[in-house]
C-alpha positions in Angstrom: 0.6 36.6 -120.2 2.0 33.6 -121.9 5.0 33.0 -124.1 3.9 33.4 -127.7 4.8 29.5 -128.0 3.1 28.4 -125.1 0.1 30.4 -126.1 -0.7 28.4 -128.8 0.0 25.1 -126.8 -3.1 26.0 -124.8 -5.2 27.0 -128.1 -7.6 23.7 -127.6 -8.3 24.9 -123.8 -9.0 28.5 -124.5 -10.7 30.2 -127.2 -8.3 33.3 -127.2 -5.3 34.2 -125.1 -4.4 38.0 -124.5 -0.6 38.2 -124.1 0.4 41.6 -122.2 4.1 42.7 -122.9 4.8 45.2 -119.9 8.2 46.1 -121.5 7.3 45.9 -124.8 8.3 49.6 -125.8 10.9 50.3 -123.3 13.6 49.7 -126.1 16.3 52.4 -126.6 16.4 51.9 -130.2 12.8 53.0 -130.6 12.2 56.7 -131.6 11.2 58.6 -128.5 7.9 59.4 -129.5 6.9 55.8 -130.1 7.5 55.0 -126.4 4.4 57.0 -125.4 0.8 57.1 -126.0 -2.1 54.7 -125.8 -1.2 51.0 -125.2 -0.6 49.2 -128.4 -2.9 46.5 -129.4 -1.7 43.9 -131.9 -4.1 40.9 -133.2 -1.5 38.4 -134.0 -4.3 35.8 -134.8 -7.8 34.9 -134.1 -6.4 33.3 -131.2 -4.0 35.4 -129.7 -3.9 39.1 -129.1 -0.8 41.0 -127.7 -1.1 44.1 -125.6 2.1 46.6 -125.3 1.7 49.3 -122.9 3.9 52.2 -123.6 6.5 53.5 -121.3 4.4 56.7 -120.8 0.9 57.8 -121.5 1.6 61.6 -122.6 4.8 62.7 -124.4 4.6 66.1 -122.8 5.1 64.2 -119.3 8.0 62.4 -120.4 10.2 64.2 -117.6 8.0 62.7 -115.0 8.6 59.1 -115.5 6.8 57.3 -112.7 3.7 59.6 -113.1 3.6 59.0 -116.6 4.0 55.3 -116.5 1.2 55.3 -113.9 -1.0 57.1 -116.4 0.0 54.2 -118.9 -1.0 51.6 -116.7 -4.3 53.3 -116.1 -4.9 53.5 -119.9 -3.9 49.6 -120.3 -6.4 48.7 -117.7 -9.3 50.7 -119.2 -8.5 48.7 -122.7 -8.2 45.5 -121.0 -11.6 46.1 -119.4 -13.2 46.9 -122.8 -11.5 43.6 -124.3 -13.0 41.9 -121.3 -16.4 42.9 -121.9 -16.3 41.4 -125.4 -14.6 38.3 -124.4 -15.1 36.4 -121.4 -11.8 36.3 -119.4 -11.5 33.1 -117.4 -7.9 33.3 -116.1 -5.2 35.7 -115.4 -1.4 34.6 -115.6 1.5 36.9 -114.7 5.0 35.9 -115.5 6.5 37.0 -112.0 5.6 38.0 -108.6 6.8 41.7 -108.4 5.6 44.2 -111.4 3.9 41.7 -113.6 2.3 40.1 -110.4 1.1 43.6 -109.3 -0.5 44.2 -112.5 -1.8 40.8 -112.9 -3.4 40.9 -109.5 -4.8 44.0 -109.9 -6.3 42.9 -113.4 -7.6 39.5 -111.7 -9.6 41.7 -109.1 -11.0 44.2 -111.7 -12.2 41.2 -113.8 -12.9 38.9 -110.6 -11.1 36.0 -112.0 -8.5 33.7 -110.4 -4.6 34.7 -110.8 -1.6 32.2 -111.7 1.8 33.2 -111.0 4.9 32.1 -112.6 8.0 31.9 -110.5 10.8 31.0 -113.1 13.8 30.8 -110.5 14.4 31.7 -106.9 14.1 35.4 -106.6 14.9 35.6 -103.0 18.5 33.8 -104.1 19.1 36.1 -107.0 18.5 39.3 -105.0 20.8 38.2 -102.4 23.5 37.4 -104.9 23.1 41.0 -106.8 22.6 42.9 -103.8 19.4 44.6 -105.1 15.7 44.4 -106.4 15.1 42.3 -109.5 13.2 45.6 -110.7 15.0 48.3 -109.4 13.1 50.7 -111.5 10.0 49.9 -109.3 11.3 48.6 -106.1 14.3 50.7 -104.7 14.9 48.4 -101.9 15.0 44.5 -102.1 12.7 43.9 -99.0 9.8 46.1 -100.4 10.0 43.8 -103.6 9.9 40.8 -101.4 7.1 42.2 -99.3 5.1 42.8 -102.8 6.0 39.2 -103.9 4.8 37.9 -100.9 1.6 39.6 -101.0 0.9 38.6 -104.7 1.9 35.0 -104.4 0.0 34.1 -101.6 -3.1 35.4 -103.5 -2.6 33.3 -106.4 -4.6 30.4 -107.0 -1.7 28.4 -108.5 2.0 28.9 -108.7 4.1 27.6 -111.8 7.6 26.7 -111.2 10.1 25.4 -113.6 11.7 22.6 -111.5 11.8 21.1 -107.8 14.5 23.6 -106.7 12.2 26.6 -107.6 9.4 25.3 -105.0 11.7 26.4 -102.2 10.6 30.1 -102.1 6.8 29.6 -102.4 6.9 26.7 -99.8 8.8 29.2 -97.4 6.1 31.7 -97.8 3.3 29.3 -96.7 2.0 28.2 -100.1 0.5 24.5 -100.1 2.6 22.2 -102.2 -0.6 21.3 -104.0 -0.9 24.7 -105.0 2.6 24.6 -107.2 2.6 23.3 -110.6 5.7 22.3 -112.5 5.9 23.5 -116.0 9.6 22.8 -117.3 11.4 24.9 -120.0 10.4 22.4 -122.9 6.9 23.8 -122.8 8.0 27.1 -123.7 10.5 26.7 -126.6 10.1 26.2 -130.2 9.7 22.7 -131.4 12.4 23.1 -133.8 15.1 23.0 -131.0 14.1 19.2 -130.6 15.5 18.5 -133.9 18.4 16.7 -134.5 21.3 18.4 -136.1 21.2 16.8 -139.5 17.1 17.9 -139.7 18.1 21.8 -138.9 20.1 21.8 -142.2 17.4 23.3 -144.1 17.8 26.5 -142.0 21.4 27.2 -143.3 20.4 28.9 -146.4 18.8 31.8 -144.4 20.4 31.7 -141.0 23.8 30.3 -141.4 26.5 32.3 -139.1 29.4 32.2 -141.6 31.8 34.0 -139.1 32.9 30.8 -137.4 36.5 29.6 -138.1 37.5 26.1 -136.9 41.3 27.1 -136.4 40.4 28.5 -132.9 37.7 27.5 -130.3 34.3 29.3 -130.8 32.3 30.0 -127.6 28.6 31.2 -127.2 26.7 32.5 -124.6 22.6 33.4 -125.1 21.5 35.7 -122.3 19.9 38.9 -121.7 22.6 41.6 -120.8 21.7 42.3 -117.2 23.4 42.1 -113.9 21.0 39.3 -112.6 22.4 37.2 -115.3 26.0 37.6 -114.5 26.9 37.9 -118.0 29.7 40.5 -117.5 31.6 37.7 -115.9 32.1 36.3 -119.2 34.5 39.5 -120.1 36.7 38.4 -116.9 36.7 34.9 -118.2 37.7 36.0 -121.7 40.5 38.1 -120.4 41.7 35.2 -118.4 41.9 33.1 -121.6 43.9 35.8 -123.3 46.4 35.8 -120.4 46.7 32.0 -120.8 47.4 32.7 -124.4 44.4 31.1 -125.8 43.3 32.4 -129.2 39.2 32.1 -129.3 36.1 33.9 -130.3 33.2 34.4 -127.8 29.5 35.4 -129.2 27.3 36.7 -126.8 23.6 36.9 -128.2 21.4 39.3 -126.6 20.5 42.8 -125.4 19.9 44.5 -121.9 20.9 47.4 -119.6 24.5 46.1 -119.6 25.3 46.5 -123.2 27.2 49.6 -123.1 29.0 48.7 -119.9 30.3 45.4 -121.7 31.1 47.1 -124.6 33.3 49.5 -122.7 35.2 46.6 -120.7 35.5 44.9 -123.9 37.4 47.9 -125.4 39.5 48.6 -121.9 40.7 45.2 -121.9 41.6 44.9 -125.5 39.4 42.0 -126.0 37.8 43.5 -129.5 39.3 40.8 -131.2 38.1 38.1 -129.1 34.5 39.1 -127.6 31.8 40.2 -130.0 28.0 41.2 -129.1 25.7 40.0 -131.8 22.5 41.4 -130.3 19.4 39.5 -130.4 18.7 36.7 -132.7 15.6 34.6 -133.7 14.8 31.1 -133.0 15.8 30.1 -136.5 19.3 31.6 -136.0 19.8 29.7 -132.6 18.3 26.4 -134.1 20.5 26.6 -137.1 23.7 28.0 -135.4 24.0 26.7 -131.5 24.9 23.2 -132.8 28.1 24.7 -134.7 29.8 26.0 -131.4 32.2 24.3 -129.3 31.1 25.3 -125.7 28.3 27.2 -124.5 28.9 29.3 -121.3 25.9 29.7 -119.0 26.3 31.7 -116.0 22.7 31.6 -115.4 20.4 30.9 -118.3 17.0 29.9 -118.6 15.6 28.6 -122.0 18.8 29.3 -123.8 20.6 26.6 -121.6 17.8 24.1 -122.9 18.3 25.3 -126.7 22.0 24.5 -126.3 21.6 21.3 -124.7 19.2 20.1 -127.2 21.4 21.4 -129.7 24.2 19.1 -128.2 26.5 22.1 -127.3 29.0 21.1 -124.5 28.0 23.2 -121.6 30.1 25.2 -118.6 27.8 26.5 -116.2 27.4 28.3 -112.7 26.1 25.9 -110.1 23.0 28.2 -109.7 19.2 27.6 -109.7 18.1 24.8 -112.1 21.2 24.4 -114.2 22.4 21.5 -112.4 19.3 19.8 -113.5 20.7 19.4 -117.0 24.4 20.0 -116.4 25.9 17.1 -114.6 29.8 17.7 -113.9 32.0 15.5 -115.7 29.1 13.7 -117.4 27.0 16.4 -119.5 29.2 19.3 -118.9 30.8 21.1 -116.3 29.4 23.0 -113.1 31.7 25.6 -111.4 31.0 27.9 -108.3 29.3 30.9 -109.3 31.9 33.8 -110.0 35.0 31.4 -110.4 35.9 32.4 -113.9 39.2 31.1 -113.6 38.2 27.6 -113.2 35.6 28.1 -115.9 38.4 29.2 -118.1 40.7 26.2 -117.3 37.9 23.9 -117.9 37.1 25.6 -121.2 41.0 24.9 -122.2 40.9 21.5 -120.9 37.5 20.9 -123.0 39.0 22.1 -126.0 41.8 20.0 -126.1 39.8 16.9 -125.8 37.6 16.2 -128.7 36.2 12.8 -127.4 34.9 14.4 -124.3 33.4 17.1 -126.2 31.6 14.6 -128.2 30.8 12.6 -125.0 29.5 15.8 -123.5 27.4 16.8 -126.6 25.4 13.4 -126.9 24.8 13.0 -123.2 23.6 16.6 -122.7 21.0 16.6 -125.7 19.8 12.9 -124.4 19.4 14.3 -120.6 17.6 17.2 -122.1 15.3 15.2 -124.3 14.7 12.5 -121.1 13.8 15.1 -118.6 12.2 17.8 -120.4 9.3 15.4 -122.1 7.5 18.0 -123.9 4.3 16.2 -124.9 3.8 14.5 -121.7 4.0 17.8 -119.7 1.9 19.5 -122.2 -0.9 17.4 -121.4 -0.7 17.8 -117.7 -0.7 21.4 -118.2 -3.9 21.4 -120.4 -5.6 19.3 -117.8 -4.7 21.7 -115.0 -5.8 24.7 -116.6 -9.2 22.6 -117.9 -9.5 22.0 -114.1 -9.2 25.6 -113.1 -11.6 26.8 -115.5 -14.0 24.1 -114.6 -14.0 25.0 -110.8 -14.1 28.5 -111.6 
């Protein structure tokens, strides 16, 4: 249950990593029949195997979604049990404490191995801001989701967080600080993002985005199109800029459940000339093109914000979660109060009118990202942590 990049970075600690992508086949673009059946097993390499449970176990039960998903989970557990008989599984790691957490806890109990849980953010704060559960498909009430989270978290042998801010929630649940381990985002992004811009030019041949026009500002945001990411606020921001008479282009990279809602708002507000949804892009595209944009908007981003910072892209972000670690207002970019799209639009105009300020922010945010996100030293600490857990099993 690692990211692919991180899985390879622990290759000399573990002989094999089995990565489970719980929502791997929940793609609206997939043929309906492809969403049902036995879990898909992909042998990525001798070291890495990926398992993707389906949306439902039986096509004939597609009208009974929850029951069908339950059968899919049972089928997944049976497959994992078979794999475990051929490979000694030493640890189970889940990437959250709700849906992944419950499945991870169940797997750890079935296999009788320790559980590690990742808390990438403050779920309590995010729930309060969006007014619903993080996984509403599974938990209809935020209170139920919170109970499940606590049940999972207190049973984990180690809690992984990204920064000091994220330690608040597990500590409030009674988790001792010594059980919390920080893994910064730098560990889980591709090494190519650490290259300076001049060393990324080899990517231009295959991945250059040739729609940029320097006659007007080019903005970008890379985010899942979900309510929890506040990406819908960028449509309000764009409308503000248009009413201010600013000619610009905003490109939003990513996909999610809000895609059609955002497209409808773009059309309703006559923003089709200004805002474009590019869908998902791979790491080569991002590494190649992020340095070319004038401003990166970050309502609430994770790895994408770090990738933008390493690309030297000036950032305007909400003062939420970990974002203030990278963005120091007036030094490496601007922070604004969550939801204040008026201030965000005004700061964008100010930044676009001052080339020297953009250049200063570009240099400063890349330097800060390289300083506080030291990849190699944290990888060494992570390897030591895993080795200790395996040794004490």
